[in-house]
N, C-alpha and C positions, 0 to 999 in steps of 0.2 A: 251558335255562332251567327252573327249578322253578316249578311252578304255585302259585298262591295258592288257598286254599279260600274259597268264598263262603258266608257264613252265611245262614240263612233270612231274616233281617231285611233283607238287601240286596234280595231279591225282594219282600218285603212293602212296603218303602218305595217301590221303583220302581213298583209297580202300585197303590199306595194313594192316598189322598186327599192334598190339599195338606199338606205338612209340610216343615220345613227340610231334611230328609234325602232328600226325594223326588228332586230333581234330581241330587244327588251319586250316589244309588243308580242312577238311570237312566244316568248317565255311566259307571258301572262296567260295567253290562250292555252298553252301546254299545261300550265298549273291548274287551270280550270278543268281541262279535259281529264287530267290525272286525279282530280278530286283534292288537290292540295290547296286550292283557293276557292272559297265559296263566293260565287259571283252571280250577277244577273244583269240583264239589260232590258230594254223596252222595245215595243213595236215601233215606236218613233225612231229609235236608233236604226232599225232595219229599213224604215222608209228613207231615212237620211242616206244610208248606204246605197240603196237603189237609185235615189235621186242624183247623188254625187257621181256615182260610177256611170250612169247613163249620160250625164252632162260631160264627163270626160271621154265619152266614146267607148266605154268599157262595160256596156250593159251585161254582157255574158259573164264577166268576172263578178259583177255586182250580184247577179242572180245566184251564182255559185256560192259567193260569200254569205248571202242571206240564208240560203238553204243549209249551209254548214252551221251557221249561227243558230238557226232554229233547232237543229238536231243537238247542239251543245246545251241549249237552254230550253228545256221543255216547258218551263213556266215563265214565259216572258211577261213583263209588266205591261199593262195596257195604260194608255193615256186617257184619263177620265175628264169629265166636266170640271170636277173640283181641282184637278191638276192644272187645267187651263186657267182657272180663276187665281190659283196660287202663282202661276207663271206671270199673269198680268201684274200681280202685286210685286213680284220679284223684279220685273222690268221697270216698274215705277221706283222701287227702292234702289236698284242698281242699274242706272241707265247705260253703263258701259258694257253690260253683258249682252250676248247675242240672244236672239229670240229662241233658237233651238236649245241653247244652254239653259235658258230659263225654264223651258218645258221639261228638260231632263232633270234639272234641280227640283222642280216642283213635284215631278213624279217620284223622285227619290224621297223627298221630305214627306210626301203624302203616304209613302209606304214604309216609313220608319228607317230609311237608309240615310247614313250620314257620310259615307266614304265613296269617292269616285276615282277610278283609275283613269287618268287623262293627261294629255300633254297640254291641255288648254288652261292657261293661268287665270282666265276669267272666273273660274270656279272658286279661286282663292278669296274672292271678294264676298262671296255669299255666306252669310252667317248661318251656321248649322251644317255646312258642307265642308268636308275635309278632302282635299285633293291629294291623291297618291300619284306622284310622277312615275312614269314607266321606268325611268333611269335616274339615278342620283348623280 
């Protein structure tokens, strides 16, 4: 079974304040922990978590979240030179997507993944990527 990629917003919503996506994000994480959902993420997602949480003044929560994520995903994907070249191509082809999203999509494509759990609709534009919303 092919893994799905988890976007950073899954972790942000799961650990964040009350929000309509908090419970669905927590359910995604619980399914991964229970072995009901085969998933992965990347070191770049962890960097994004640390960066955003520090910027929000929640560095301690960011550190805890990253440590928990590392324990949940022993085989994190790394971002490679080739991923960055693919990300550049994606940014040229899809000028509305964000840089980090292009890096995530490139990492996915370069590792044979086509599905991402994310609240970010920009992934819908990228050919070869299927976004799975956290809630319907």
